[in-house]
TIKE-377231 format. One record per residue (C-alpha): residue number from 1; chain; x, y, z. Coordinates in Angstrom, 1 decimal, decimal comma. Example, Ala and Ser with C-alpha at 12.3 -4.5 7.8 and 13.67 -1.06 7.14 Angstrom:
# TIKE-377231
site num->1 chaine->A east->12,3 north->-4,5 up->7,8
site num->2 chaine->A east->13,7 north->-1,1 up->7,1
This chain:
# TIKE-377231
site num->1 chaine->A east->146,6 north->45,0 up->-122,7
site num->2 chaine->A east->147,9 north->44,1 up->-119,3
site num->3 chaine->A east->148,0 north->40,5 up->-118,2
site num->4 chaine->A east->145,2 north->41,1 up->-115,7
site num->5 chaine->A east->143,0 north->42,6 up->-118,3
site num->6 chaine->A east->143,8 north->39,8 up->-120,8
site num->7 chaine->A east->142,8 north->37,2 up->-118,2
site num->8 chaine->A east->139,6 north->39,1 up->-117,4
site num->9 chaine->A east->138,6 north->39,2 up->-121,1
site num->10 chaine->A east->139,4 north->35,5 up->-121,6
site num->11 chaine->A east->137,5 north->34,5 up->-118,5
site num->12 chaine->A east->134,5 north->36,5 up->-119,7
site num->13 chaine->A east->134,3 north->34,6 up->-122,9
site num->14 chaine->A east->135,4 north->31,2 up->-121,6
site num->15 chaine->A east->132,5 north->31,2 up->-119,1
site num->16 chaine->A east->129,9 north->31,4 up->-121,9
site num->17 chaine->A east->128,0 north->28,2 up->-122,5
site num->18 chaine->A east->129,0 north->28,1 up->-126,2
site num->19 chaine->A east->132,7 north->28,4 up->-125,3
site num->20 chaine->A east->132,3 north->25,5 up->-122,9
site num->21 chaine->A east->130,7 north->23,4 up->-125,6
site num->22 chaine->A east->133,5 north->24,2 up->-128,0
site num->23 chaine->A east->136,2 north->23,3 up->-125,5
site num->24 chaine->A east->134,4 north->20,0 up->-124,9
site num->25 chaine->A east->134,3 north->19,3 up->-128,6
site num->26 chaine->A east->138,1 north->19,9 up->-128,8
site num->27 chaine->A east->138,7 north->17,4 up->-125,9
site num->28 chaine->A east->136,7 north->14,8 up->-127,9
site num->29 chaine->A east->139,2 north->15,1 up->-130,7
site num->30 chaine->A east->142,2 north->14,4 up->-128,5
site num->31 chaine->A east->143,5 north->10,9 up->-127,5
site num->32 chaine->A east->142,2 north->9,4 up->-124,3
site num->33 chaine->A east->145,6 north->8,0 up->-123,3
site num->34 chaine->A east->149,1 north->9,4 up->-123,2
site num->35 chaine->A east->150,5 north->12,9 up->-122,5
site num->36 chaine->A east->148,7 north->15,9 up->-123,9
site num->37 chaine->A east->150,1 north->19,5 up->-124,1
site num->38 chaine->A east->147,8 north->22,4 up->-123,9
site num->39 chaine->A east->149,9 north->25,0 up->-125,8
site num->40 chaine->A east->149,1 north->28,6 up->-124,9
site num->41 chaine->A east->147,1 north->27,4 up->-121,9
site num->42 chaine->A east->146,4 north->30,9 up->-120,5
site num->43 chaine->A east->145,0 north->30,7 up->-117,0
site num->44 chaine->A east->144,6 north->27,0 up->-117,1
site num->45 chaine->A east->140,9 north->26,3 up->-117,5
site num->46 chaine->A east->141,3 north->23,7 up->-120,2
site num->47 chaine->A east->144,1 north->21,9 up->-118,4
site num->48 chaine->A east->141,9 north->21,6 up->-115,3
site num->49 chaine->A east->138,9 north->20,3 up->-117,4
site num->50 chaine->A east->141,1 north->17,8 up->-119,2
site num->51 chaine->A east->142,4 north->16,5 up->-115,9
site num->52 chaine->A east->138,8 north->16,0 up->-114,7
site num->53 chaine->A east->138,3 north->13,9 up->-117,8
site num->54 chaine->A east->141,3 north->11,7 up->-116,7
site num->55 chaine->A east->143,8 north->13,1 up->-119,2
site num->56 chaine->A east->147,5 north->13,4 up->-118,4
site num->57 chaine->A east->148,1 north->17,0 up->-119,4
site num->58 chaine->A east->150,6 north->19,8 up->-119,1
site num->59 chaine->A east->149,8 north->23,4 up->-119,7
site num->60 chaine->A east->152,3 north->25,6 up->-121,5
site num->61 chaine->A east->152,4 north->29,4 up->-122,0
site num->62 chaine->A east->155,2 north->31,8 up->-122,8
site num->63 chaine->A east->153,9 north->34,4 up->-120,3
site num->64 chaine->A east->155,3 north->33,9 up->-116,8
site num->65 chaine->A east->152,6 north->36,0 up->-115,2
site num->66 chaine->A east->149,9 north->34,0 up->-116,8
site num->67 chaine->A east->151,5 north->30,7 up->-115,8
site num->68 chaine->A east->151,7 north->32,0 up->-112,2
site num->69 chaine->A east->147,9 north->32,7 up->-112,3
site num->70 chaine->A east->147,3 north->29,2 up->-113,7
site num->71 chaine->A east->149,4 north->27,6 up->-111,0
site num->72 chaine->A east->147,5 north->29,6 up->-108,3
site num->73 chaine->A east->144,1 north->28,7 up->-109,7
site num->74 chaine->A east->144,9 north->25,0 up->-110,2
site num->75 chaine->A east->147,7 north->24,0 up->-107,9
site num->76 chaine->A east->147,1 north->20,3 up->-108,6
site num->77 chaine->A east->147,9 north->20,7 up->-112,3
site num->78 chaine->A east->151,2 north->21,1 up->-114,0
site num->79 chaine->A east->152,2 north->24,3 up->-115,9
site num->80 chaine->A east->155,4 north->25,3 up->-117,6
site num->81 chaine->A east->156,7 north->28,5 up->-119,2
site num->82 chaine->A east->157,4 north->27,5 up->-122,8
site num->83 chaine->A east->157,1 north->28,7 up->-126,3
site num->84 chaine->A east->155,2 north->26,9 up->-129,1
site num->85 chaine->A east->158,3 north->26,9 up->-131,2
site num->86 chaine->A east->160,4 north->25,2 up->-128,5
site num->87 chaine->A east->158,3 north->22,6 up->-126,7
site num->88 chaine->A east->159,9 north->21,1 up->-123,5
site num->89 chaine->A east->159,3 north->17,5 up->-124,7
site num->90 chaine->A east->161,4 north->14,8 up->-126,3
site num->91 chaine->A east->160,8 north->13,6 up->-129,8
site num->92 chaine->A east->157,5 north->11,7 up->-130,0
site num->93 chaine->A east->156,7 north->12,2 up->-126,3
site num->94 chaine->A east->153,2 north->13,7 up->-126,8
site num->95 chaine->A east->150,1 north->11,8 up->-127,6
site num->96 chaine->A east->148,1 north->15,0 up->-128,0
site num->97 chaine->A east->148,6 north->18,7 up->-128,8
site num->98 chaine->A east->146,0 north->21,3 up->-128,3
site num->99 chaine->A east->146,2 north->25,1 up->-129,0
site num->100 chaine->A east->143,3 north->27,4 up->-128,4
site num->101 chaine->A east->143,5 north->31,1 up->-129,4
site num->102 chaine->A east->147,2 north->30,7 up->-130,0
site num->103 chaine->A east->148,2 north->30,6 up->-133,7
site num->104 chaine->A east->147,0 north->34,1 up->-134,5
site num->105 chaine->A east->149,7 north->35,4 up->-132,1
site num->106 chaine->A east->152,5 north->33,2 up->-133,4
site num->107 chaine->A east->154,9 north->35,0 up->-135,7
site num->108 chaine->A east->155,9 north->31,8 up->-137,5
site num->109 chaine->A east->153,1 north->29,2 up->-137,6
site num->110 chaine->A east->155,2 north->26,9 up->-139,8
site num->111 chaine->A east->157,9 north->26,6 up->-137,1
site num->112 chaine->A east->155,2 north->25,9 up->-134,4
site num->113 chaine->A east->153,7 north->23,1 up->-136,5
site num->114 chaine->A east->157,1 north->21,6 up->-137,2
site num->115 chaine->A east->157,8 north->21,6 up->-133,5
site num->116 chaine->A east->154,3 north->20,0 up->-132,9
site num->117 chaine->A east->155,2 north->17,2 up->-135,3
site num->118 chaine->A east->158,5 north->16,6 up->-133,7
site num->119 chaine->A east->157,0 north->16,3 up->-130,2
site num->120 chaine->A east->154,0 north->14,2 up->-131,3
site num->121 chaine->A east->154,3 north->10,5 up->-131,5
site num->122 chaine->A east->153,2 north->8,7 up->-134,7
site num->123 chaine->A east->149,5 north->8,6 up->-134,5
site num->124 chaine->A east->149,4 north->11,5 up->-132,1
site num->125 chaine->A east->146,6 north->14,1 up->-132,4
site num->126 chaine->A east->146,7 north->17,8 up->-132,9
site num->127 chaine->A east->143,7 north->20,1 up->-132,3
site num->128 chaine->A east->143,7 north->23,8 up->-133,2
site num->129 chaine->A east->141,0 north->26,4 up->-132,3
site num->130 chaine->A east->140,8 north->30,1 up->-133,0
site num->131 chaine->A east->138,8 north->33,0 up->-134,3
site num->132 chaine->A east->139,0 north->34,6 up->-137,7
site num->133 chaine->A east->139,9 north->38,2 up->-136,8
site num->134 chaine->A east->138,4 north->39,6 up->-140,0
site num->135 chaine->A east->135,2 north->37,8 up->-139,3
site num->136 chaine->A east->134,1 north->40,0 up->-136,4
site num->137 chaine->A east->130,4 north->40,7 up->-137,4
site num->138 chaine->A east->129,0 north->43,6 up->-135,4
site num->139 chaine->A east->125,4 north->44,9 up->-135,8
site num->140 chaine->A east->125,5 north->48,6 up->-136,5
site num->141 chaine->A east->123,8 north->51,3 up->-138,6
site num->142 chaine->A east->127,3 north->52,6 up->-139,5
site num->143 chaine->A east->128,9 north->49,7 up->-141,4
site num->144 chaine->A east->131,7 north->51,9 up->-142,8
site num->145 chaine->A east->133,0 north->52,7 up->-139,3
site num->146 chaine->A east->132,4 north->49,1 up->-138,2
site num->147 chaine->A east->134,6 north->47,8 up->-141,1
site num->148 chaine->A east->137,3 north->50,4 up->-140,4
site num->149 chaine->A east->137,3 north->49,4 up->-136,7
site num->150 chaine->A east->137,6 north->45,7 up->-137,5
site num->151 chaine->A east->140,4 north->46,3 up->-140,0
site num->152 chaine->A east->142,3 north->48,5 up->-137,6
site num->153 chaine->A east->142,2 north->45,7 up->-135,0
site num->154 chaine->A east->143,3 north->43,2 up->-137,7
site num->155 chaine->A east->146,5 north->45,2 up->-138,2
site num->156 chaine->A east->147,5 north->44,6 up->-134,5
site num->157 chaine->A east->147,3 north->40,8 up->-134,8
site num->158 chaine->A east->150,4 north->38,8 up->-136,1
site num->159 chaine->A east->148,4 north->36,2 up->-138,0
site num->160 chaine->A east->144,8 north->37,5 up->-138,2
site num->161 chaine->A east->143,8 north->34,8 up->-140,8
site num->162 chaine->A east->145,5 north->31,8 up->-139,2
site num->163 chaine->A east->142,3 north->30,1 up->-138,2
site num->164 chaine->A east->140,8 north->30,0 up->-141,6
site num->165 chaine->A east->144,0 north->28,5 up->-142,8
site num->166 chaine->A east->144,2 north->25,7 up->-140,2
site num->167 chaine->A east->143,1 north->22,9 up->-142,6
site num->168 chaine->A east->145,6 north->23,9 up->-145,3
site num->169 chaine->A east->148,4 north->24,5 up->-142,7
site num->170 chaine->A east->148,0 north->21,0 up->-141,3
site num->171 chaine->A east->147,9 north->19,4 up->-144,8
site num->172 chaine->A east->150,9 north->21,4 up->-145,9
site num->173 chaine->A east->152,9 north->20,2 up->-142,9
site num->174 chaine->A east->152,3 north->16,6 up->-143,5
site num->175 chaine->A east->149,4 north->15,8 up->-141,0
site num->176 chaine->A east->146,9 north->13,2 up->-142,0
site num->177 chaine->A east->143,1 north->12,7 up->-141,4
site num->178 chaine->A east->142,6 north->16,5 up->-141,3
site num->179 chaine->A east->139,1 north->17,6 up->-140,4
site num->180 chaine->A east->137,8 north->21,2 up->-140,0
site num->181 chaine->A east->134,7 north->22,8 up->-138,5
site num->182 chaine->A east->133,4 north->26,3 up->-138,0
site num->183 chaine->A east->131,4 north->27,2 up->-135,0
site num->184 chaine->A east->129,9 north->30,7 up->-134,9
site num->185 chaine->A east->129,5 north->32,3 up->-131,5
site num->186 chaine->A east->126,7 north->35,0 up->-131,2
site num->187 chaine->A east->127,7 north->37,4 up->-128,4
site num->188 chaine->A east->125,0 north->39,5 up->-126,9
site num->189 chaine->A east->124,5 north->41,6 up->-123,8
site num->190 chaine->A east->126,6 north->44,0 up->-121,9
site num->191 chaine->A east->129,5 north->41,6 up->-121,2
site num->192 chaine->A east->130,7 north->42,0 up->-124,8
site num->193 chaine->A east->130,5 north->45,8 up->-124,8
site num->194 chaine->A east->134,1 north->46,4 up->-123,5
site num->195 chaine->A east->135,4 north->44,3 up->-126,4
site num->196 chaine->A east->133,5 north->46,5 up->-128,9
site num->197 chaine->A east->134,6 north->49,7 up->-127,2
site num->198 chaine->A east->138,1 north->48,4 up->-127,5
site num->199 chaine->A east->137,7 north->48,0 up->-131,2
site num->200 chaine->A east->136,7 north->51,6 up->-131,5
site num->201 chaine->A east->139,5 north->52,7 up->-129,3
site num->202 chaine->A east->142,1 north->50,9 up->-131,4
site num->203 chaine->A east->140,7 north->52,3 up->-134,6
site num->204 chaine->A east->140,7 north->55,8 up->-133,2
site num->205 chaine->A east->144,3 north->55,5 up->-131,9
site num->206 chaine->A east->145,4 north->54,3 up->-135,3
site num->207 chaine->A east->143,7 north->57,1 up->-137,1
site num->208 chaine->A east->141,4 north->54,7 up->-139,0
site num->209 chaine->A east->138,3 north->56,5 up->-137,8
site num->210 chaine->A east->137,8 north->60,1 up->-136,6
site num->211 chaine->A east->136,9 north->61,1 up->-133,1
site num->212 chaine->A east->133,4 north->61,9 up->-134,2
site num->213 chaine->A east->133,0 north->58,5 up->-135,9
site num->214 chaine->A east->134,4 north->56,7 up->-132,8
site num->215 chaine->A east->132,1 north->58,7 up->-130,4
site num->216 chaine->A east->129,0 north->58,1 up->-132,5
site num->217 chaine->A east->129,8 north->54,4 up->-132,9
site num->218 chaine->A east->130,5 north->53,9 up->-129,2
site num->219 chaine->A east->127,3 north->55,7 up->-128,3
site num->220 chaine->A east->125,3 north->53,4 up->-130,6
site num->221 chaine->A east->126,8 north->50,3 up->-129,1
site num->222 chaine->A east->126,1 north->51,5 up->-125,6
site num->223 chaine->A east->122,5 north->52,1 up->-126,5
site num->224 chaine->A east->122,2 north->48,7 up->-128,1
site num->225 chaine->A east->123,7 north->47,1 up->-124,9
site num->226 chaine->A east->121,3 north->49,0 up->-122,7
site num->227 chaine->A east->118,3 north->47,7 up->-124,6
site num->228 chaine->A east->119,6 north->44,2 up->-125,0
site num->229 chaine->A east->120,1 north->44,7 up->-128,8
site num->230 chaine->A east->123,9 north->44,4 up->-128,9
site num->231 chaine->A east->125,0 north->41,7 up->-131,3
site num->232 chaine->A east->128,4 north->40,4 up->-132,4
site num->233 chaine->A east->129,0 north->37,1 up->-134,2
site num->234 chaine->A east->132,5 north->35,6 up->-134,4
site num->235 chaine->A east->133,4 north->32,4 up->-136,4
site num->236 chaine->A east->135,6 north->30,0 up->-134,5
site num->237 chaine->A east->137,6 north->27,5 up->-136,6
site num->238 chaine->A east->138,4 north->24,0 up->-135,1
site num->239 chaine->A east->140,7 north->21,7 up->-137,0
site num->240 chaine->A east->142,2 north->18,4 up->-136,0
site num->241 chaine->A east->144,6 north->15,9 up->-137,5
site num->242 chaine->A east->146,9 north->12,9 up->-137,0
site num->243 chaine->A east->150,6 north->12,9 up->-137,0
site num->244 chaine->A east->151,7 north->10,1 up->-139,4
């Protein structure tokens, strides 16, 4: 997926009311004072919102193109090109660390969490958000094709089950006061159709479903979208903890 397409997809979902409520919940779990890093900040929406709340925040992303978009959208905010495994902060410099839709794409979550602990001050807070990629629940009369499409998409994600493991990952890496929540987003309407068509396209390209299965499933999802019957639920995990 191109950077432009990725930003378009992220914008589409981030503009949904339930996504805004979940971001707000994540902000409530961060400290109100001190420097916060939004790791994997994308186009910078959360950084701008945190600034409006009075937070001192820096957005980080490894993609130079995405950082350029964030800087153009929010020139008053600070963004840096940086990787989660090599944060540009001194030991204990951060009061807060937030990563939304990030850990599924990290090859080595353990290294990222070790780096988070290094950069967080004692008592600093970490907040992780992300979807479970196997928990994409699509309404369809053809569940065999639906399962095959979800599994094919799963194979393209570095850590598809990272979100369901947030609590244990934080505990295993020495964080204290670990809490975990699950918020299920129900996506309806034509705005989610391109994502579902992408599922079928990935599965077709991987040979997980036949052309006939893909065409039939796509036609069904198009019909559902046209009659306001399209339905896709995705569980989003949110975990928070304190650096001892």
